[in-house]
N, C-alpha and C positions, 0 to 999 in steps of 0.2 A: 898767582896760584893760591895764596892764602885766602884771598877774597872769594875765589871760586869754591874752595873747600867749605868756607863758612856758609856760603849761600846754599850749597848742597846739604850741609848739616841741618840748617834751618828748615829746608824743604822736607827732609826726612823726618825731623821731629814733628813738624806740622802734620804730616801724613799719619804718623803714629798716633798723635793726639786725636785726630779726626777719627781714626779707626777705633780708638778706645771709647769714644763718647759719641753717641748717635741720638739725635732728637727723636722723641717718641711721636708716634702718630696720634691723632685725636682719639682713636679707639683705645690705644694703649694708655693714654692719659686718663680717660674715663674709667678704665678697668683698675688702674693703679690707685687713683684717688678713692674709688669706691671701696677697695680692699683695705687701704690704710685707715680711712675714716671709720669703717665698720669695725675693724679690730681695735682701734684706739678707744672707741666708745665703751669697750668691755674692760678697759684698764681703770682701776680705781687707785692703784698705788704702784710705785716702781722703785727699785733700788738698783744701783749699778756702780761699778768701779769706773774711774775715768783717768785718762792721761791727757793733759792739756799742753799744747805747744803754742807759745806766744812768739810770733815772728815779727821782728822789727827790722826795717831796712838798714839801720845803722849798726846792727849787730851781726856778726859772722855766724852765730849759732842760735837756734831757737831756745827760748827759756822753757824748760820742761817741769811740769808740776803733776802730782798724782793725788788722788783722793777718792772719796765716795760721795755719791749724790743720792738723795732721797726725794721722792715726789709723792704727794697725795693730792688727788683731784678734789676740788678744783684749783686751789690756790696756795697750797703749802709746799715749800721747796727749801731744801737744805743742800748747800755745797760745803763739803768738809775736806779741806786740803790737809794732807799729812806729810807730803814731801814737796819741796825741800824744807818747808817750815809749816807749823800748825796754824791754820787760819780757817775760819768758817763764816759763812753768811747765810742767814735764814730769812725767807719771806713767809710771813705768817700774820693773819689778822690785820692786814693793811699796815704792817710794820716790817721794817728791815732791821735785823739785829746782827751785829758783827762782833766776832770774837777773834781778836788778833793777838794770839799767843798770851791769852789771859786778860788783855785789855778789851773791855766790852763797851759797845756803843749801840744805841737804838735810834732809828729814824722813823717817825710816823709819816707814812706817805699819804694817809687819809684820802682826800679827794684829788690828789695830784694825778691828773690824767696821764702825764708823761711817764711817771713811775709805774702806773697801772699798765700802760702799754708795754713797757719794758719787761715787766713781770710776766705778762701774758705771752710776750715774745719768747722768753726763756722757757716757760712751761710748754708752749706749743712746739718749740724747736726740738725739745726732748721727746715729747710724745708723738710728734709727727703730724699733729692735728693743726696745720697752719695754712691750709689751702683757701685762705680768704682773699679773693681777688679784689675786694674793696680796699684791702690794706697793702697788697703786694702785686707787683707784676711778676708772674710766675712762668718759668719755662721748665720743661721736663726732658730728661735724657736717660739713656741707658749706656753702661759700658759692659764689659764681659761678665761681671758678677754683681753689679749693683744698679739700683734705680737711683736717679739723682733729681732733686728739685732745687732750682735756683730761684731765689726770691729777692726782688728789689723792692725795698720799702717805699710806699707812696707818701707816707706821713713824714713831715719835716721833723717831728719829735723823735722819730727813729733814725731817719736818714742822716741827721747831723752826727750820729754816732756810728751807724752801720750802713754801708752802701750796698752790701749784698750778703745774703745768708744762703749757704749751700748745705742741703740736707742729703745725706747718703743713707740708703737703705740696703742692707745686705739681701741677697736673693732669698726670697721666701720669708722675709721678716717685715713686720708692719711697724716696728718701732725703729727710731733712728739709730744707726750705728756710729755715725760721725757727723759733727756739725762744724762748719767753717764760717766764722763771722769776719767779714772783710770791712775794714774801716775806710773812710774817705781818703785817707793817706795811702791806701793799699797795704798797710800793715794788717795782719790778720791773726786771729786766734783759732786754732784747730783743736777740737775736743773729740777724743775717741773713746767710745763706751764699750766696756767688756763686762761679762758675768752679770747680765741683766736678769732681774727677777721681778715678775709682775704680780699684782694682787696679793702682796704679802701684808701681814698685819703690822701696822704702824700706829703707835700711840701718839697722843698729842705731845708727850714729852720728847719724842724723837726729833721734834723740830724746835726744842728749847735750846737756845744757843748760849 
């Protein structure tokens, strides 16, 4: 009896999952991509609050962090964590600077193509401008309220760290509302963005770490 109930539960959950997420048609994909790419081209800067959830299989509860993110096109990016501890990482002028509760460190990524790809990946995942089919195998879906793009990296430089990227776009929005980065181990990081502001004035000092 227990086995029958378990089977029924799995069937119900599978049906619910399928009902919530439906593959886009080719026409829907073309329209969605055109809208996102068109709108993101208009974005020169962005600020947003974020909540990050780090899921690891050996832990019973996700690790939750909060902070603020700043982005300036084409290649300036700052992640500033405020909870549960202060930590920030900035990408600027081919350098990564880290401030870990006052302990500062800089890494010159220079001509390192691997770091350049990772930086572009992060910037693209936030802005939504990631539909490069030379770099990713991409599939598109809709649920009741969101458009979803699932990207599988084709580059070994990326796939050794991230096996899949899932981008969620709220209805009527061209910027990403949530990003899920899945690791080869199936552990994942989920980042939810709130209070987004676009094309705001950001000084160079905004990215000084």
